[in-house]
Each structure stands twice: as structure tokens, then as C-alpha cells.
N, C-alpha and C positions, 0 to 999 in steps of 0.2 A: 227560223227564226235565232237574229242574234243573239250573242253570249253576250253577255253581262259581266262587263272588264271593270273592276273599281283599283284603280291606282292611288296610294298615299303617298304624298310627294311630288312634287312639280320643281322638279332639280333637275342638273345637267343629265343624271344616267336615265331616271324616268324617260326624258324628253327623249332622248336618244332611242332606246327603247320605242317609245310609241313613233317616231319616224321610221322605225325599221318596220314595223307592225304594220303603219299605214303606206308604207311604199311596196309593202308585198302582197296584201293582201286589202284593199280599202274595201269598207264595209261590213268586214268580218266580226268586229265586236261595237256594242256600245259602252262607250266607253266615259266614264265617270273618273275625273281627275279631281284630287282633294289637295290643297297647300294650305300650309298654316299661314304664309305671306299673304299679304292682298296684292298678290301681282304673277304671273306666270313665270315662265322659265326663264333666267337671263345667265350669259356668265360669269359665275362666282370670280373666275381668274381673273375679272377685268375688272374687281372692285378697288385694286390697291391706284390704277390710272384715273378712276372715277375719285377716290378719296382725295389723288392729288390735283384732280382739275385738270388732266388731261383729255378726258374724257365725260361726258356726260350718261345718263342711263340709258338714255334711248339707243345707244350706241352699242349697249350691250345686251339687249335683250335677242335672246334666242328665238323664241315665240311669240308673237303678236296674237291679240285680241283677233283679228284675221283668220290667221292660223290654224287656231283651235274651231275657229265658227266654219270654215271650210273643211275642215276634216271632222266635222260631227261629234267633235270633244265635249261635254258638257264640265264644264269648268266651275270649281267651288273653293275660289281663293279667299284668303281668309278665314278659311273656316278648319278646326282642326278637327280630326277623326280622335274620339276620346276613347271609342271599346270598338272590340271586334268581338261579334259573337258566331263561331265557327259552327255550332250546330243550326243556327237558323240562318244563317250563311247571310249576313247584314254588318255593315258598317255603322256604328252609331257618330254623330256629332250631334253641334245645336240646330241643325233642320228633321231632325230624325232620324231614321235608317234608314238608308241604300242597301239595296240588295245586291247579290254579286254571283257570279260563278264563278269567276276566277277573280284573284285580288293580289296584286304586287303591293309589296313593303316597302319603301323607299323613302324611308325616313330620314335618311342621314346623320349626320354627328351633331352633337351641341358641341359647344363649346365647353371645355374644365371651368368653373369660376373656384378659385382658390376659397378655401374653406377660411378667408382671414375676419379678423376684426374692422367691419365699416364696408363690410361688400356691397352690403345693398342702399348703401348711401347714393343720392343722385348724384352722377357723375361719372361713377364707374358703366363700362361698354365693353361688350365682347367685339370680335371684328369676325361677321360670319357672314352678315347681308346687306342690303342694304341702308337699311331700318340706324345700324348700328353705324354704317359710313355717314347717315344725315347727320347722327348726333352729333359724329366728331366734326364734322364742317362745318357746324353749328358752333361749336365749343371754341375754334380756331379762328372766329370773326371777331374776337374779344381782344384787343390790344394787349401786348407781352402776355398771352395766355400760354401757362407750362400743362405741357404733358408727360406721364409716366406709364412709359410701355410695360408692362409684365408678358417677358418672354421673348429671347432673343432668337426664336423660331424663324421660318422665313414672315409669316404674317405678322410677327411682332416687327420685324425690320421693317416691313413694306410699309405697314402704319406708321410708325417713326417717322422715316424718310417723307412720307407724304404729307404729315402734319408740318415738319419742320420745311418744306417747301411754303408752306401755305402761314410761315413765319411765326411757329410758334418754339418755345424750347422745351426741347425732348431730350426725356432719360429715358435709356432703356434698361430694365434690369434682369442679368438673366444668372438662374442659379449654376448653372454649369461653367466650368472654365474659360470656354468660348463659345462663340456664337455660333448657330446652328450646327450643333454638335451631331445630327444625324447626317448631316450630309458633307459634312467639311472636318479636314484634322485639324489640330491644334493650330499649325502652320498657315493653313489659310481662313481659319478662323479671324487670325490675329491682323491677315492682311484684308479683312471686311472691315474687324475694326478700325482698324487707321485708316479706311475711306471712309466709315462712320463717322468718326471724329473730326476729320475733315471738314467736311460738312458742318459741322457744329452742336452735333450730336454728342452727348455725353453717356458712355455707356459703362456700366457696372456692373461686371461677372463675379460668381460667386455671391451672388447678395441674397439674403437671407429675407425677404417680406415677414414684418411681422405684423403692422397692420395698415388699413387705411385710415387715416384721421381726417376729420369734421364733424361739424354740430349739423346743420341740415342740406348742407351737401360737400363734394372732396373738397379738402384743403391741402393736401401733403399725404404722403406716403413715408414711413419711418419702418429702418430694416432692426434686423437682431443686431446689428453693432452701433446703434446708436447714431446713423445715419439719418438723414431726414429730407426728401428730397419734394418741394412745393409741386400741387398739381391742382387744376384746373376740370382734367380731367384724368380719369385711367381706364388706360386700355388693356384687358386682361387679354393675354395670348401664350398663354399656358400651355394649352394643347387641346385636343379634341377626344369627346367620347363618341361612341355608336349608340345612337338614339334608338334604344331595343325597348322602352317603358309599354310600347302599345303591344309588343309582340311578347313580354313577358306577363302581361296582364291575362294573354288570349289562351296562355299555355303553351305557346308553340318552343321548341328548343332552342334556348339561348344559352351563350356561352359570353366571348367577349362582347359577339355581337351574334345577330341572329344564324344560326346553323341551316346552311343551303348547301346541295349535292351540287353534283357537275352540272346539272341542267338548270341549277339555281331555283330549285324547289325547296321547301323548307320542310318540316316536320309534318307538315298538312297538305298533302299532293294537291289540295287546292289554291294554296298558298305560296306565289314565290317571291322572293326579297331578292334585292339588288343595292348596288352601291354600298356607300360608306358604313352603311347598318349590318352590312352582312359579313360574317364570317366563315370562310374557306377553307376546309383543309388546316384549321386552326390561324390562319392569317386572315387580319382585317386591312383593307387597303383605302389608299387613300388619294394616290396619284388620277391623273382623269383616264390613262391609256388604259388600265386593266376595268374602270367602271365601264368605259363605253364595247368593250370584250363582253364582258358581263350584258350588258344592255342587248348585243346583239344575242346572245344567247337566250336570254328572257325573251324574247322577239319568237325565235323558231320553237323555244318548248311550247309557248300560248299556239302557235301556229301547228304544233303538231310533228315539228320538223325534226330528227335526230340533231342534235348539238353539246356540245358538250364545252364547260370553263375550264382551260386547264393554263395556270399561272405560268407565266415566261418572266422571265431576267428583265428589270426595268431599270430604267437608267434617268436620272433627272437632270435636265437641263434647266434653268431656271437663271431669271434677270434678276438679281438680287439689288434694289437700287437702283438698276443700272450697270450694275458687274455684271460678267458671265461667271457662271456657276456651274461645272458638269461633274455629277457621282455617279458612280456607277458601283455596283457588287462589294465586297467586303473589304476595307483598309484600313481596319485593325492590326496591330502591328502583332506577330507572331514569331516565335524560334524559329519555324519551319520556312519561313519568308524570306524573301527577299526585297530590296527598294531600289526606284530607280528615280530621281528626284530632281528637277529641274526648277530654280528658284532664282527669280530675278526684282529682288523688291523694290528696286529703283523704278520698275517701268510696273509694278504689280501683274506680273505673271508668276505664278504657279502651277507647276504640274508634278503629279507623284503616281509612277506605276507599281501597285504591289505585287508580286509574281510567285507564285507557288511551280518547283519544278518545270521554270521557264514558261507559264502561262499565268497570263493575267487574271487575276480574282479580284482585282479593285483597282479604281482610278478616281482620284481628285483632281480637277482643273480651275484652277481659277483668272480670271481675265482675260484669258484666251482659250477659247473652247473650240474651237473648229476640227481639232481633232479627235474630239468626245466619241462621238460615232463610230470610228475606226475602233479605236479601242475596243469599243464596247462589243464590236462583232466580235473579234478576236478573242475577248472575255466570254462572251454567248458559245461563241464556237468551239473554243477550247484549244485555240490554237498553240502550237510549240513557235515560240518566237526568240527560241535560243541563236539561232542563226542572226538576229539582225538585234543582238540584245544593245550593240553597243551603240547603234545608230535610233532606238524605238523611240526613247523621249522626243526625239524633234521631231517626230511626228509623220503624215503620209507624203507631204510634197516633198520632204529630204527624202524618204524612200523612193518614191518615184524616179527624183531627178538623180539616184546613185547612179543608174546607169550611164548616165551622160556624163559623170564625175572622173576626172583621172585615175587610174585605177580603182577603179568600180566605188570611188568616192573611200577610199580607204585610209581612214583619219588614225586607225591603228597598225598602219603600215611601219616596219622599221625600216625602213631604204625601196630606195627604187626599184 
């Protein structure tokens, strides 16, 4: 008799876990998949191109209706699981109770909505799913429409750039001193701000949002300093939080996220957790690569195969409004660290390496990022770069060409 597997959450991480399960042992589980959205798995990383009008929804679907049917997966899209009864081993939804032998919680994350006056007004939206995108596209149809985006991280800037492409007047409000402070240092953040401003986007850093104004719907956003920006739509992109409410109610161990061990098993041995809702060794992951690693471990654990999720250093390689950005490691300044910086503000190229004991501990690249993986390999492997310090910032191509140059490329030679 097949084991009954219930999966809560039809996102990218759970979709990858199901792929692994089906590839390894098709027919091993009787699978029921719940998803709060009225649709299956799609590539959320591609929502920005959909918002910009560069792609449509059909192009970003990962698993279509035929895929679920072909693999015998019972889909319950548009149906939220409201409770987990661990004693009786059932999940509760509007259709009643669904029993399970094994359960995977992959509820992802929820947008953080700032507790501002006016946050409930029509016209305030997050940027997390296709419904949010559709609301923004509709707002952009009005002539001379205005958008205010609260949050200068990746999602906020992608929303701002996409809405600007659709002809809206756009303002970005960011609490911190420079954009994308988690991925970029101040110098790179300033280059990015300049790029956005050249496209006609207003960027206001150190912005303390006071209230969202309007009668029957959004009309403006007010700041603590008295500045008021008109708005037909307000996009909240101020961060995300692990979606753990159902796990808390079920009595699972939850800290910032649902606590899972190396096998992705929660405090209940029959319940696994996966994705942005998970906390593993006090870390909550948001990048796709580690979540896909978790998905592989979840599949093996369900199949009874020994597996362990082990975090590895990760690098962020992004296209921010068409500009390449690469960051890895820790690039915060410190007295025991040194830096190598290459900056060409005219060309919009910036590279910064942070070293400790001649080993790379952090890297930020903006505009030209092809050497990012090379620097990241040296960071991950702890390679001593002392012998190449004078030329390191020029990248791998320069390094490879050194033996072909006179005197080995001796740019520091004193004489012939």
C-alpha cells in the first residue's frame, strides 16, 4: 500500500522535492499537494520580467496541469490548510480533513507589511506572487499613474524598474543609507542609485515612512520629514518573514522558522519542513540554491535514503534592472582586513575585494561580474592570494595572460 504524502505549499522548493521523488521511485507515494494560490508551481524569480511585460505567465510555469496529472499528484490549488492535527495525522482545509502518513510543510515566506496607518487601503500591495503582479499591471494602465515602492532591496528595485518601463512615475523609499545594503557596499549602492535615477526613478534613502494617505484608496505616502509623494499604488517590498503560523499552532518547534535537522525533519518525526519557512542551525535561507539542496535531502529522507543538508557558502549573482551585481562573503570593514578596489564610475564598473591574511573573505562586483565565480572559488577554498595580490583585482583573464606578457606581466618591476 502506498504511503500517503501530503505537501503544504506548491512553490519552487516543494516542486523540486516532488521531481526528485518521482524520478527516484514513481508510485511510491500517494501525493496530495495543497497550494494557497489558485495555480501550481511557477518560477517566482521570473515575476519581474512578467511585471515588466517581457514575459507572460505561461512562460514561467514550471509544472503544468498535465505534469501533475501524469504523475498522479492530487492538486488542491486555491485551498489553504488551516490546521495540522498531529495526533490524528490529518490536515484540515475548507474541504475537510486529509490524512497523511508523512507531511511536508513548505509554506514559504510572507511579505512584511509595515504597520503604518493606511496600510489596509486599496492600492497597497506586496510583490510576492502573480496576483500582486496583476494588481500592479492594472494600476500602470492609467495615464500618468504614480507608484511608490517602499524598500530598496532586490524585489523593490525590480518592481520600480518594471513599473517605470510601463510608463509610471516611480519613487523608491529606502530606510537605509544606500540601496541593497545586504548585497552591496555604499559605493556600489551609489552607482546603482545613479543608474536608476538616470532612468527617471526617484530614489529617497534614509526615508522614514510615516503614513499611507487616502480616503477610499491610496493617494499619497507621507514621510517623517514632511515629504509627501503622490501615489496611485504603493508596493510594500520591505522584507519577508518565514510563514510559520500553521506550524506554531500545531506545536512544532519554531524559532525564526520551523526548526529542522540535517534530514529536514522537524520536532515531529513524521513531518518534514522545506524552503523559506525553515530554520536550520539558526539560519533561514532565501536563495534558491540552498533551498534546492534542501529539496534533494527531503526526497531522500522520505525514501529512507541517508542524506544531510549541510550549508555551504553562497554567492549572490543578480541582474538588478539589467545591471549585473555579484556579492559573496562578508564585506564589512574591519581593522584586521585590507581591501583592493577598482572603480570606474564613468563606465559604471566597481570591484571590491576584502582580504584577511591574504585570503578573500568578501567580494562586491558591480557592472562587470564575470570574475565573480573565480573570486568565490578562492573565498570558498581559502586560497592564499599573496603572490598575486598586485594583479588580483584585474581578474582571471589577466591572471591567465601573465605568463604570455614580458617579464610575466611584471607591472611592479623596477627595471629591465
